[in-house]
Gaussian input, Z-matrix of N, CA and C with variables (Angstrom, degrees):
# hf/3-21g

backbone

0 1
 N
 C     1     B1
 C     2     B2     1     A1
 N     3     B3     2     A2     1     D1
 C     4     B4     3     A3     2     D2
 C     5     B5     4     A4     3     D3
 N     6     B6     5     A5     4     D4
 C     7     B7     6     A6     5     D5
 C     8     B8     7     A7     6     D6
 N     9     B9     8     A8     7     D7
 C    10    B10     9     A9     8     D8
 C    11    B11    10    A10     9     D9
 N    12    B12    11    A11    10    D10
 C    13    B13    12    A12    11    D11
 C    14    B14    13    A13    12    D12
 N    15    B15    14    A14    13    D13
 C    16    B16    15    A15    14    D14
 C    17    B17    16    A16    15    D15
 N    18    B18    17    A17    16    D16
 C    19    B19    18    A18    17    D17
 C    20    B20    19    A19    18    D18
 N    21    B21    20    A20    19    D19
 C    22    B22    21    A21    20    D20
 C    23    B23    22    A22    21    D21
 N    24    B24    23    A23    22    D22
 C    25    B25    24    A24    23    D23
 C    26    B26    25    A25    24    D24
 N    27    B27    26    A26    25    D25
 C    28    B28    27    A27    26    D26
 C    29    B29    28    A28    27    D27
 N    30    B30    29    A29    28    D28
 C    31    B31    30    A30    29    D29
 C    32    B32    31    A31    30    D30
 N    33    B33    32    A32    31    D31
 C    34    B34    33    A33    32    D32
 C    35    B35    34    A34    33    D33
 N    36    B36    35    A35    34    D34
 C    37    B37    36    A36    35    D35
 C    38    B38    37    A37    36    D36
 N    39    B39    38    A38    37    D37
 C    40    B40    39    A39    38    D38
 C    41    B41    40    A40    39    D39
 N    42    B42    41    A41    40    D40
 C    43    B43    42    A42    41    D41
 C    44    B44    43    A43    42    D42
 N    45    B45    44    A44    43    D43
 C    46    B46    45    A45    44    D44
 C    47    B47    46    A46    45    D45
 N    48    B48    47    A47    46    D46
 C    49    B49    48    A48    47    D47
 C    50    B50    49    A49    48    D48
 N    51    B51    50    A50    49    D49
 C    52    B52    51    A51    50    D50
 C    53    B53    52    A52    51    D51
 N    54    B54    53    A53    52    D52
 C    55    B55    54    A54    53    D53
 C    56    B56    55    A55    54    D54
 N    57    B57    56    A56    55    D55
 C    58    B58    57    A57    56    D56
 C    59    B59    58    A58    57    D57
 N    60    B60    59    A59    58    D58
 C    61    B61    60    A60    59    D59
 C    62    B62    61    A61    60    D60
 N    63    B63    62    A62    61    D61
 C    64    B64    63    A63    62    D62
 C    65    B65    64    A64    63    D63
 N    66    B66    65    A65    64    D64
 C    67    B67    66    A66    65    D65
 C    68    B68    67    A67    66    D66
 N    69    B69    68    A68    67    D67
 C    70    B70    69    A69    68    D68
 C    71    B71    70    A70    69    D69
 N    72    B72    71    A71    70    D70
 C    73    B73    72    A72    71    D71
 C    74    B74    73    A73    72    D72
 N    75    B75    74    A74    73    D73
 C    76    B76    75    A75    74    D74
 C    77    B77    76    A76    75    D75
 N    78    B78    77    A77    76    D76
 C    79    B79    78    A78    77    D77
 C    80    B80    79    A79    78    D78
 N    81    B81    80    A80    79    D79
 C    82    B82    81    A81    80    D80
 C    83    B83    82    A82    81    D81
 N    84    B84    83    A83    82    D82
 C    85    B85    84    A84    83    D83
 C    86    B86    85    A85    84    D84
 N    87    B87    86    A86    85    D85
 C    88    B88    87    A87    86    D86
 C    89    B89    88    A88    87    D87
 N    90    B90    89    A89    88    D88
 C    91    B91    90    A90    89    D89
 C    92    B92    91    A91    90    D90
 N    93    B93    92    A92    91    D91
 C    94    B94    93    A93    92    D92
 C    95    B95    94    A94    93    D93
 N    96    B96    95    A95    94    D94
 C    97    B97    96    A96    95    D95
 C    98    B98    97    A97    96    D96
 N    99    B99    98    A98    97    D97
 C   100   B100    99    A99    98    D98
 C   101   B101   100   A100    99    D99
 N   102   B102   101   A101   100   D100
 C   103   B103   102   A102   101   D101
 C   104   B104   103   A103   102   D102
 N   105   B105   104   A104   103   D103
 C   106   B106   105   A105   104   D104
 C   107   B107   106   A106   105   D105
 N   108   B108   107   A107   106   D106
 C   109   B109   108   A108   107   D107
 C   110   B110   109   A109   108   D108
 N   111   B111   110   A110   109   D109
 C   112   B112   111   A111   110   D110
 C   113   B113   112   A112   111   D111
 N   114   B114   113   A113   112   D112
 C   115   B115   114   A114   113   D113
 C   116   B116   115   A115   114   D114
 N   117   B117   116   A116   115   D115
 C   118   B118   117   A117   116   D116
 C   119   B119   118   A118   117   D117
 N   120   B120   119   A119   118   D118
 C   121   B121   120   A120   119   D119
 C   122   B122   121   A121   120   D120
 N   123   B123   122   A122   121   D121
 C   124   B124   123   A123   122   D122
 C   125   B125   124   A124   123   D123
 N   126   B126   125   A125   124   D124
 C   127   B127   126   A126   125   D125
 C   128   B128   127   A127   126   D126
 N   129   B129   128   A128   127   D127
 C   130   B130   129   A129   128   D128
 C   131   B131   130   A130   129   D129
 N   132   B132   131   A131   130   D130
 C   133   B133   132   A132   131   D131
 C   134   B134   133   A133   132   D132
 N   135   B135   134   A134   133   D133
 C   136   B136   135   A135   134   D134
 C   137   B137   136   A136   135   D135
 N   138   B138   137   A137   136   D136
 C   139   B139   138   A138   137   D137
 C   140   B140   139   A139   138   D138
 N   141   B141   140   A140   139   D139
 C   142   B142   141   A141   140   D140
 C   143   B143   142   A142   141   D141
 N   144   B144   143   A143   142   D142
 C   145   B145   144   A144   143   D143
 C   146   B146   145   A145   144   D144
 N   147   B147   146   A146   145   D145
 C   148   B148   147   A147   146   D146
 C   149   B149   148   A148   147   D147
 N   150   B150   149   A149   148   D148
 C   151   B151   150   A150   149   D149
 C   152   B152   151   A151   150   D150
 N   153   B153   152   A152   151   D151
 C   154   B154   153   A153   152   D152
 C   155   B155   154   A154   153   D153
 N   156   B156   155   A155   154   D154
 C   157   B157   156   A156   155   D155
 C   158   B158   157   A157   156   D156
 N   159   B159   158   A158   157   D157
 C   160   B160   159   A159   158   D158
 C   161   B161   160   A160   159   D159
 N   162   B162   161   A161   160   D160
 C   163   B163   162   A162   161   D161
 C   164   B164   163   A163   162   D162
 N   165   B165   164   A164   163   D163
 C   166   B166   165   A165   164   D164
 C   167   B167   166   A166   165   D165
 N   168   B168   167   A167   166   D166
 C   169   B169   168   A168   167   D167
 C   170   B170   169   A169   168   D168
 N   171   B171   170   A170   169   D169
 C   172   B172   171   A171   170   D170
 C   173   B173   172   A172   171   D171
 N   174   B174   173   A173   172   D172
 C   175   B175   174   A174   173   D173
 C   176   B176   175   A175   174   D174
 N   177   B177   176   A176   175   D175
 C   178   B178   177   A177   176   D176
 C   179   B179   178   A178   177   D177
 N   180   B180   179   A179   178   D178
 C   181   B181   180   A180   179   D179
 C   182   B182   181   A181   180   D180
 N   183   B183   182   A182   181   D181
 C   184   B184   183   A183   182   D182
 C   185   B185   184   A184   183   D183
 N   186   B186   185   A185   184   D184
 C   187   B187   186   A186   185   D185
 C   188   B188   187   A187   186   D186
 N   189   B189   188   A188   187   D187
 C   190   B190   189   A189   188   D188
 C   191   B191   190   A190   189   D189
 N   192   B192   191   A191   190   D190
 C   193   B193   192   A192   191   D191
 C   194   B194   193   A193   192   D192
 N   195   B195   194   A194   193   D193
 C   196   B196   195   A195   194   D194
 C   197   B197   196   A196   195   D195
 N   198   B198   197   A197   196   D196
 C   199   B199   198   A198   197   D197
 C   200   B200   199   A199   198   D198
 N   201   B201   200   A200   199   D199
 C   202   B202   201   A201   200   D200
 C   203   B203   202   A202   201   D201
 N   204   B204   203   A203   202   D202
 C   205   B205   204   A204   203   D203
 C   206   B206   205   A205   204   D204
 N   207   B207   206   A206   205   D205
 C   208   B208   207   A207   206   D206
 C   209   B209   208   A208   207   D207
 N   210   B210   209   A209   208   D208
 C   211   B211   210   A210   209   D209
 C   212   B212   211   A211   210   D210
 N   213   B213   212   A212   211   D211
 C   214   B214   213   A213   212   D212
 C   215   B215   214   A214   213   D213
 N   216   B216   215   A215   214   D214
 C   217   B217   216   A216   215   D215
 C   218   B218   217   A217   216   D216
 N   219   B219   218   A218   217   D217
 C   220   B220   219   A219   218   D218
 C   221   B221   220   A220   219   D219
 N   222   B222   221   A221   220   D220
 C   223   B223   222   A222   221   D221
 C   224   B224   223   A223   222   D222
 N   225   B225   224   A224   223   D223
 C   226   B226   225   A225   224   D224
 C   227   B227   226   A226   225   D225
 N   228   B228   227   A227   226   D226
 C   229   B229   228   A228   227   D227
 C   230   B230   229   A229   228   D228

   B1=1.4245
   B2=1.5831
   B3=1.2822
   B4=1.4024
   B5=1.6196
   B6=1.2633
   B7=1.3531
   B8=1.4942
   B9=1.3198
   B10=1.5140
   B11=1.5098
   B12=1.3897
   B13=1.5290
   B14=1.3866
   B15=1.4620
   B16=1.3318
   B17=1.5613
   B18=1.3255
   B19=1.5049
   B20=1.4747
   B21=1.3444
   B22=1.4556
   B23=1.5400
   B24=1.3121
   B25=1.3516
   B26=1.5911
   B27=1.2904
   B28=1.5075
   B29=1.4579
   B30=1.3825
   B31=1.4504
   B32=1.4354
   B33=1.4276
   B34=1.4060
   B35=1.3871
   B36=1.3152
   B37=1.4981
   B38=1.5247
   B39=1.3144
   B40=1.5242
   B41=1.5199
   B42=1.3393
   B43=1.5379
   B44=1.4518
   B45=1.3512
   B46=1.5173
   B47=1.5572
   B48=1.3313
   B49=1.4282
   B50=1.5304
   B51=1.2423
   B52=1.5640
   B53=1.4346
   B54=1.2986
   B55=1.3883
   B56=1.5155
   B57=1.3540
   B58=1.3438
   B59=1.5255
   B60=1.3228
   B61=1.5049
   B62=1.4458
   B63=1.3420
   B64=1.4804
   B65=1.5309
   B66=1.2958
   B67=1.4265
   B68=1.4642
   B69=1.3570
   B70=1.5332
   B71=1.5718
   B72=1.3491
   B73=1.4909
   B74=1.5435
   B75=1.3152
   B76=1.3569
   B77=1.6330
   B78=1.3561
   B79=1.4773
   B80=1.4685
   B81=1.4189
   B82=1.4943
   B83=1.4785
   B84=1.3767
   B85=1.4836
   B86=1.4736
   B87=1.3740
   B88=1.5516
   B89=1.4691
   B90=1.2178
   B91=1.4817
   B92=1.5972
   B93=1.3042
   B94=1.4843
   B95=1.4953
   B96=1.3935
   B97=1.5499
   B98=1.5199
   B99=1.2479
   B100=1.4371
   B101=1.5093
   B102=1.3233
   B103=1.4239
   B104=1.4855
   B105=1.3347
   B106=1.5632
   B107=1.5571
   B108=1.3820
   B109=1.4543
   B110=1.5664
   B111=1.2972
   B112=1.4839
   B113=1.5676
   B114=1.2916
   B115=1.5598
   B116=1.5626
   B117=1.3419
   B118=1.4623
   B119=1.5319
   B120=1.2526
   B121=1.5173
   B122=1.4977
   B123=1.3027
   B124=1.5111
   B125=1.5791
   B126=1.3709
   B127=1.4169
   B128=1.4451
   B129=1.3636
   B130=1.3938
   B131=1.5198
   B132=1.3869
   B133=1.4210
   B134=1.6026
   B135=1.3205
   B136=1.4147
   B137=1.5709
   B138=1.3434
   B139=1.4299
   B140=1.4993
   B141=1.3499
   B142=1.5176
   B143=1.5406
   B144=1.3604
   B145=1.4874
   B146=1.4487
   B147=1.3138
   B148=1.3865
   B149=1.5560
   B150=1.3006
   B151=1.4608
   B152=1.6066
   B153=1.3137
   B154=1.5116
   B155=1.6277
   B156=1.3108
   B157=1.5253
   B158=1.5608
   B159=1.3335
   B160=1.5155
   B161=1.5645
   B162=1.3112
   B163=1.5115
   B164=1.4969
   B165=1.4238
   B166=1.3999
   B167=1.4735
   B168=1.3487
   B169=1.5111
   B170=1.5100
   B171=1.3278
   B172=1.3461
   B173=1.5781
   B174=1.3266
   B175=1.4920
   B176=1.4963
   B177=1.3212
   B178=1.4247
   B179=1.4707
   B180=1.3638
   B181=1.4879
   B182=1.5460
   B183=1.3966
   B184=1.5413
   B185=1.4881
   B186=1.3056
   B187=1.4835
   B188=1.5278
   B189=1.2871
   B190=1.4936
   B191=1.6000
   B192=1.3170
   B193=1.4205
   B194=1.5554
   B195=1.2613
   B196=1.5310
   B197=1.5136
   B198=1.2792
   B199=1.5070
   B200=1.6115
   B201=1.2517
   B202=1.4625
   B203=1.6324
   B204=1.2531
   B205=1.3633
   B206=1.4999
   B207=1.3492
   B208=1.4065
   B209=1.5900
   B210=1.3149
   B211=1.5116
   B212=1.5349
   B213=1.2957
   B214=1.4587
   B215=1.5499
   B216=1.3210
   B217=1.5299
   B218=1.4994
   B219=1.2781
   B220=1.5002
   B221=1.5511
   B222=1.3400
   B223=1.4538
   B224=1.4495
   B225=1.2575
   B226=1.5362
   B227=1.6226
   B228=1.2373
   B229=1.4259
   B230=1.4848
   A1=108.42
   A2=114.02
   A3=119.93
   A4=111.40
   A5=118.17
   A6=120.25
   A7=112.86
   A8=117.62
   A9=120.99
   A10=104.80
   A11=110.06
   A12=115.32
   A13=117.78
   A14=118.50
   A15=121.50
   A16=115.74
   A17=115.11
   A18=118.96
   A19=105.92
   A20=112.64
   A21=120.69
   A22=109.13
   A23=122.24
   A24=125.90
   A25=113.25
   A26=113.80
   A27=116.33
   A28=109.82
   A29=120.09
   A30=121.72
   A31=117.97
   A32=117.37
   A33=116.12
   A34=113.37
   A35=121.97
   A36=131.12
   A37=105.78
   A38=119.82
   A39=119.54
   A40=113.17
   A41=116.36
   A42=120.37
   A43=112.63
   A44=111.11
   A45=117.57
   A46=113.84
   A47=111.31
   A48=113.83
   A49=110.44
   A50=116.87
   A51=121.68
   A52=107.43
   A53=123.58
   A54=119.82
   A55=122.48
   A56=116.06
   A57=128.29
   A58=118.65
   A59=114.68
   A60=118.05
   A61=115.70
   A62=117.26
   A63=123.32
   A64=111.46
   A65=119.75
   A66=127.44
   A67=117.58
   A68=113.02
   A69=118.52
   A70=108.59
   A71=115.13
   A72=115.14
   A73=109.47
   A74=117.42
   A75=120.81
   A76=115.47
   A77=112.30
   A78=117.70
   A79=111.71
   A80=118.44
   A81=119.89
   A82=113.92
   A83=117.80
   A84=122.71
   A85=111.61
   A86=122.42
   A87=115.68
   A88=110.73
   A89=119.47
   A90=118.90
   A91=116.16
   A92=109.62
   A93=114.79
   A94=108.18
   A95=118.59
   A96=116.91
   A97=111.93
   A98=120.32
   A99=122.69
   A100=113.53
   A101=115.56
   A102=123.07
   A103=114.43
   A104=112.51
   A105=122.06
   A106=109.01
   A107=118.29
   A108=118.83
   A109=109.37
   A110=121.33
   A111=124.49
   A112=104.96
   A113=109.57
   A114=116.28
   A115=104.35
   A116=112.68
   A117=118.72
   A118=108.63
   A119=116.24
   A120=122.78
   A121=105.57
   A122=113.34
   A123=117.75
   A124=112.18
   A125=115.06
   A126=120.89
   A127=111.20
   A128=121.70
   A129=125.96
   A130=111.24
   A131=114.76
   A132=118.17
   A133=110.92
   A134=117.21
   A135=118.33
   A136=117.30
   A137=112.73
   A138=115.42
   A139=111.14
   A140=115.99
   A141=120.81
   A142=108.43
   A143=115.33
   A144=117.57
   A145=112.32
   A146=120.83
   A147=123.60
   A148=111.71
   A149=117.02
   A150=122.67
   A151=109.53
   A152=108.46
   A153=115.01
   A154=114.75
   A155=109.33
   A156=114.95
   A157=110.44
   A158=113.02
   A159=120.64
   A160=109.08
   A161=116.13
   A162=123.38
   A163=106.08
   A164=121.36
   A165=121.57
   A166=119.34
   A167=114.38
   A168=123.95
   A169=110.10
   A170=122.20
   A171=123.81
   A172=112.04
   A173=116.30
   A174=117.25
   A175=105.59
   A176=118.31
   A177=124.41
   A178=112.30
   A179=116.89
   A180=118.06
   A181=115.09
   A182=107.98
   A183=114.53
   A184=114.46
   A185=118.71
   A186=123.08
   A187=109.87
   A188=120.19
   A189=121.22
   A190=108.23
   A191=118.42
   A192=117.40
   A193=111.98
   A194=117.69
   A195=122.92
   A196=106.58
   A197=118.68
   A198=118.86
   A199=110.22
   A200=111.83
   A201=114.98
   A202=105.68
   A203=122.10
   A204=122.85
   A205=115.86
   A206=118.07
   A207=119.30
   A208=110.29
   A209=113.84
   A210=116.73
   A211=112.73
   A212=116.35
   A213=117.50
   A214=111.46
   A215=115.18
   A216=115.91
   A217=107.57
   A218=118.43
   A219=119.15
   A220=114.47
   A221=116.18
   A222=116.89
   A223=115.75
   A224=115.30
   A225=121.13
   A226=115.35
   A227=112.87
   A228=116.67
   A229=117.79
   D1=144.14
   D2=-178.69
   D3=-75.11
   D4=151.34
   D5=177.39
   D6=-79.24
   D7=135.88
   D8=-175.88
   D9=-119.58
   D10=138.46
   D11=177.51
   D12=-92.96
   D13=0.50
   D14=174.19
   D15=-78.57
   D16=145.86
   D17=173.81
   D18=-99.57
   D19=131.67
   D20=-172.48
   D21=-102.86
   D22=132.47
   D23=-179.50
   D24=-79.60
   D25=163.93
   D26=174.80
   D27=-52.54
   D28=-48.42
   D29=174.32
   D30=-56.18
   D31=-39.19
   D32=177.45
   D33=-62.43
   D34=-38.89
   D35=178.62
   D36=-63.93
   D37=-53.71
   D38=179.06
   D39=-54.62
   D40=-41.54
   D41=176.91
   D42=-60.26
   D43=-45.57
   D44=177.79
   D45=-61.77
   D46=-41.69
   D47=177.21
   D48=-63.64
   D49=-44.42
   D50=-178.30
   D51=-61.65
   D52=-40.05
   D53=175.94
   D54=-74.15
   D55=-16.93
   D56=177.57
   D57=-106.50
   D58=-10.91
   D59=-173.59
   D60=-55.31
   D61=-36.51
   D62=-177.89
   D63=-62.70
   D64=-19.43
   D65=179.92
   D66=-99.28
   D67=-5.51
   D68=-178.70
   D69=-97.76
   D70=157.13
   D71=177.34
   D72=-59.71
   D73=142.20
   D74=-174.35
   D75=-65.52
   D76=-23.98
   D77=-179.99
   D78=-70.31
   D79=-13.43
   D80=177.74
   D81=-73.97
   D82=-22.00
   D83=-172.73
   D84=-52.60
   D85=-44.91
   D86=179.27
   D87=-69.97
   D88=-29.66
   D89=173.53
   D90=-60.72
   D91=-42.48
   D92=177.45
   D93=-69.68
   D94=-41.00
   D95=175.53
   D96=-55.70
   D97=-43.41
   D98=175.85
   D99=-61.37
   D100=-43.16
   D101=179.46
   D102=-55.61
   D103=-48.17
   D104=-175.33
   D105=-70.97
   D106=-15.56
   D107=-176.79
   D108=-83.52
   D109=-5.94
   D110=-168.77
   D111=-128.10
   D112=162.61
   D113=174.18
   D114=-93.79
   D115=154.58
   D116=-174.32
   D117=-138.16
   D118=161.37
   D119=179.79
   D120=-72.14
   D121=155.94
   D122=178.29
   D123=-54.80
   D124=-41.53
   D125=179.92
   D126=-56.00
   D127=-45.60
   D128=-175.92
   D129=-68.27
   D130=-43.65
   D131=177.39
   D132=-61.07
   D133=-45.38
   D134=175.56
   D135=-60.66
   D136=-38.92
   D137=-179.98
   D138=-66.89
   D139=-48.51
   D140=-179.19
   D141=-57.08
   D142=-43.93
   D143=-179.16
   D144=-60.16
   D145=-42.39
   D146=-176.02
   D147=-74.56
   D148=-31.06
   D149=175.02
   D150=-63.72
   D151=-39.15
   D152=179.36
   D153=-76.09
   D154=-28.19
   D155=-172.15
   D156=-59.29
   D157=127.38
   D158=174.47
   D159=54.37
   D160=30.99
   D161=178.88
   D162=-61.00
   D163=-37.92
   D164=176.94
   D165=-60.44
   D166=-26.71
   D167=-174.66
   D168=-96.16
   D169=-2.97
   D170=-176.91
   D171=-78.12
   D172=155.96
   D173=179.18
   D174=-74.48
   D175=165.03
   D176=-178.77
   D177=-58.52
   D178=-35.14
   D179=176.89
   D180=-69.42
   D181=-43.42
   D182=170.60
   D183=-57.22
   D184=-46.06
   D185=176.70
   D186=-58.61
   D187=-43.71
   D188=179.93
   D189=-63.59
   D190=-44.66
   D191=-179.26
   D192=-65.31
   D193=-38.27
   D194=177.09
   D195=-67.66
   D196=-46.10
   D197=177.16
   D198=-53.42
   D199=-49.06
   D200=-173.61
   D201=-65.74
   D202=-43.70
   D203=176.05
   D204=-62.64
   D205=-39.85
   D206=175.84
   D207=-63.66
   D208=-45.21
   D209=176.25
   D210=-55.45
   D211=-40.14
   D212=178.52
   D213=-66.46
   D214=-44.15
   D215=-176.98
   D216=-69.59
   D217=-48.69
   D218=-172.50
   D219=-68.96
   D220=-31.80
   D221=176.03
   D222=-77.00
   D223=-18.57
   D224=-176.62
   D225=-100.29
   D226=14.73
   D227=177.94
   D228=-93.50

């Protein structure tokens, strides 16, 4: 993924999640519910946003890598 210089807000991440949630593994829903109940650093917000960005267009291999990374990030908060 390319590096982005924009900082994404909590709302940006939530909107991106909502637009991509149908393409994510269902078992991730509770992790995202917990994620959105808390405040996070800008780095975490940006990382989650970019892992979600264009998730629906990613190859199966890329989706798997992103899912693994999202699981790591969301489970360790």
